[in-house]
N, C-alpha and C positions, 0 to 999 in steps of 0.2 A: 547338315550335321551340327551346325553351330548352335541352333536353338536347343538341341538335345543336351548340350553340355551344361546349360543353365537351369534345367529342370531338376527338381529333387528326385532322388532315385526311386522311392516308392511310388510317387505320382507318375514318373516316367514309365516305370515298368507296368503299372496298372493301366494307364490310359493309352500308351502306345500299343499295349497288347490288345486293348479293346478296339482301337483304330484298325489294327492289323486284322483282327477278327472280322470286323464289318466289311473291310475291303475284300477279304477272302470270300465272304458270303455273297458279295456282289458278283464276283467272278463265277461262283458256283451257280447263281441264278441265271446268268447269261449263258453259260456253256452247258448247263444241265448234265454235267458229268462229275462224279465223285473223284475220279482220278485227277482231273485238272484242279479241282478244289483242293485236294490233298497236297498236290505239288505246289500250288500257289501259296497255300497256308504255311507249309513248312519253309518255303523260300522266304516268305515275309517274316516269319518268326525268327529265322536265321538273321535277317537284317536287324530285327529288333534286338536280338542278343548282342550283335555287333555294336549297335548304338549304345546299349546300356553299358557294355564292357568298355567302350571307348570313353564314355562320359565318366565312368567310375575310375578309369585308369589315369585320367589326367591328374597329376600329382597335387597341384595347388588349387584345384577347383573344389569349392565347398558345397556339399550336399545339404539342401535345406529341407527339413521335415516339418517345420512349424507352419501351422495353418492359420494365417492371419486373416482377420476381416479386412476386406479391401478398403482402401482410402476412397472416400466419396468424391474427392477431387484433389488435383495437385495444385490448385490455385489457392491464393491467400483468401481466407474467409474474412472479408471486410465489407460488411453491408453499407458502410458509409461511402464507399467508392462505387460498388456495383453489387449485383446479385449473381455474379458469375459462378461463385462457389456453389450456391444453392441450386442453380440450374444444372451444373455439372453433377452435383450430388444426386439430384433426382433423375437426370437424363443420361449421364455419360457424355463424354466430351463431344463425340460425333453427333449423337442425337440432339444435343442441346442446340444445334444449328437450326432445327426445325422451328424454334421460337420465332425466328425472324420471318417466317412464312405467314404468320398469323397477325391479324389486326387485334387490338385490345378487345374489341367486341366479340370476335370469334373466340378468343382465349377465355374470356369470362363465361361465355355460353357453354363451351365444351368442358371447361373445368367444373362447372356446376354439375354436369352429369357424373363426373368422376367423384365428386364429394359424396354422393349417395352410395357409391361403392366402397368408399373408405369407411363409412359409418356402418360397421359390421352388425351392430345390434339394432340398427334402425330406430334409434331414440332421438334423432334429430341433431345429435352432437358428434363431433369428432374428438376423441380423447387422444392423449399423448400415446397411450398403448396402441390404439387403433392406427394412428399415423405411423408409429414405429413398425407395426406388423406389415403395413402396406409397403413401406419403404423396403423392408427386408424381402418381401415377396417380389417386388419389382427388381431388386438387386439380383434375384435368382432367376429372372426371366430367361436369361440365356441358357440356364440349365434346363428349364422346362422345354424350351425350344429344341434343345439337343435331344431330350428324351422323345419328343414328338417325332423327330426325324428317324429315330431308331425303332420306334414302336412297332411299325408294320413288319419289320424284319423278324421280330420275335413272337408277335401275336399271330400264330400260324392259323388258328381257327377263326380269327376275326371276331372274337366274342367280347372284345374290349378289356380283356384281362390277359396276363401273361403268367402261365404256370411254370413251376420249376422244370417240369418235363419239357415244356416248349423251349425254355431258355437253354436247358442242357442239350437238347437235340440240335438246336441251331449252333450252339457254341462248340460242342464236343462230339457232334454226331459222327464225323469221319473217324475220329479216334475210337469211338465206341464200337463202330461197325468193323473197322480194320485197324486194330491196335498195333502200333509200331513199338517193338521192345525198346528201341533207342529213345523214344519220346515218352514212354509209359510213366515214369516217375513224375516228370514235370506236369504232364497232363492230369494225372490223378491228384497231385497236390493242388493244382489250380482249381480243379473241379470241386474238390473237398472244401477248399477255402471259399469258393463262390457259393456253394450250398449253405455253408454256415452263415455267410453274410445275407443270403436270400432269406433264410429262416429269421434272422434278426430283423430284417426290413419288413417281413410279413407279420403285421401286427395282430391279425386274428388267427394265425397259425394254420391256415388251410393250404399253404404252399402255392397260393394263387395270388399274384400281385396286382393290385390296382395301379393306376398310373402314379399316384403319390407314393405308394410302396416301392414301385420299380424305380422311381426317381431316388428314393432313399437308398436303394440297393446300389445304383450307379454312382451316387454322390453322397456317401455316408457322412462326410465331414460337414455337410450342410444341415444335418438334422440332429437335434439334441439327443434323441433316443438311440441314434446310431454311433454316438461318439465312443462308446465302449469298444465297439468292433474296430474303430480306427486305431485306438490305443493298442488293442490286442494284436492287430496285424503289424503295427509298427514294431512292437516288442518282439514278435516272432522274426521279423526281418533282421533286427539288430542283435538279438540274443543268440550268439553263436554257440555257447556252451550248454544251452538248454536248461538253465537253472531258473528260468522265469523272471530274471532280473537283468538289468543293463549295467555292467560295470564300466569303469572309465575307459579301458582299452576298447571295449565294444562300442562305446559311444563315439570315441575318436575314430576308430576303424571304419565306422559307417560313413563318416564325413570325409575321410582323408586316406589316400593310398600312399604309403611311405615310399614305394618304389621310385627310384630315380632322384630322390631328394637327399642331399647330404645333411641338411638340417631342416627342422620343421618350419613352415611359414609362421609368421607372427600370429595370424588368426587362429592357428591350431593351439598355440600357447594360451591365447585368450580363452578358447573353448575349454581347455583343461581347467583354467581358473573358474570359468562359469560353472562347470560341472561341480567342482568342489564347494564353491561358495553359494550357488543358487539352485542347481538342479537336484543335488543330493541333500535334501532338506534335513533328513535325520542323521546325516553324517556317518552312514554305515558303509560308504564306499560304493554303493549301488543305487540304481533308480528302480523303485517298484512301480506298480501300475499307476498309483495316484501321482507320483512324482513325474512319471512319463506323460501323463495326461496334462499336468500343469505346464509341462515343457512344450508339447506339440499343439495344445489347444488352449492358448492363453485367453483369459477372460477379463483382462484388466481394463479394457476400453471397448465400448460398443458405439461405433460411429453412427449407426442408424438411430440409436437412442439419443445420442447427443444432438443429432440434427432434428429429431422430432421435438425435443425440448426447446430447441432454438426456434422452430417454426411456431410452436404454441406460444412461446414468450412474445414473439414479434407480432403475432396476429390476434391474440386474445385481448380484445378491446375492453371487455368488462372484467377481466382478471378473475374469471370463475374457474380457470384451470382446464377449460375445454373450448372447442371452437364450434361456432355455428356456420352454416353455409354462407351466411352474409359476411361474417368476419373473414372467412377464407377468400371470398370473391373480392372483398375490399382490398385485400393484399394480393390480388391475382398476379401481379408482377413478380412476387416472391415465389409463388407456387407454380406458375404456368410452365408447362413443358417438363415437369419434374417426374421423378420416378413414381410419384403417386399418380401420374398420368401415363404409366407404362412406357417409360423411356421416351416420352414425347410423341409416340406413335398415335396415342389416343387423341391427340390434339390435331392430327392431320387426317384422321379417319374416324369412323363411327362404330367400330366393332370392339369397344373397350372391354377388356377382361371378360 
C-alpha cells in the first residue's frame, strides 16, 4: 500500500487499472472460464478502488500530475573527477556496472558497431540531434520492453498489429457479453476514453495500431503528438463543474483532501500561491488548456539535449559540430556502456537494437 500513496492520482488510476486488467486476463487464460475471469476482475478492480481512495484520502499527501523528464543521473556531473554521471546518464545506475566487465579493446570494438546505428542518415557523421534522438530512445527502452510483454495478450490473430476491436474485446469483453448494471457507467466511461485515445494514437486512422502506435496509446506522455490527449484527460479528471477549465478550488481539491485537517499544510498554501502567480498566466482565475499543458508538461529543460551537447563538445576534436566514428572511439571511456549502447546491454551481447 505504501507505494500507492506516493504515485500521482491519474497515473495510479490509469496504470493500476491496466495492471489489474492484465492480471485478470492471465487468470482468464488459465481457467478458460468467463465466470472466474469476471469474479477475479471485479475483485481486483475493487482493490484498485480501495488503493486509489486510500491514497487520495490521506490528508497531507500531495498528488503530483507534472510529467518531468527523468534526471539522467543523481551523481555530480564532474568530468574532471570521473565519467560516472555520463555512464549513469547513458546506462542507468544498475546497468552502468556492466562497464567493468569489458576490456578497453572490447569496449571500443562494440561501441564502433553502435556508432553506425546512431548515424541515422548514414552520412558517416553523428550529429547532436542524432545523438539526442538516440539517447531519448534508449531512455524509453523500458517502455518498449513493457509493450513487448503485453503485445501477445492483445494481438489475438497474431498479425503483428492490434486493432481497436482486439483491444476492446480483451479489455472489456466480459462486460460487453454480460453487462453488470452496477459497473456499467464506469466501464462505458473507461471504454469511451480508451477509444478516443486509441484514435489519437492511430496516426493513419485505420483503427489498427502498429507497435509504435500502441506504445503511444499506452504511454501518451512520451510522444509529442499525444500530449494533447494527456492534457485533455487531466482536465477532465480535475474539472468537476464541467466548464472546461480548472479553477483554484478544483486545482487544490485534486491535490489535497481537506477532511481531518484543522488547517491546511504549508505546501497547500504554496500551491495556492503558485496557481495565482504562475499557473494562471492570464489572471482570469482559471487554467485553460494551454495553461494546463504548461503546468503538467513543462518544457524548460531537456536533459537528453544537454547531455548530447556535452558529448559533442567533449569529443569533437576538429570542432566542426559533428562527430566521426574515430572521434567517438577516441573518447570511448566517455561513451562506453551508455544509453547510446542500449543501457549497456549492447556492450555485453551482440543483438544491438
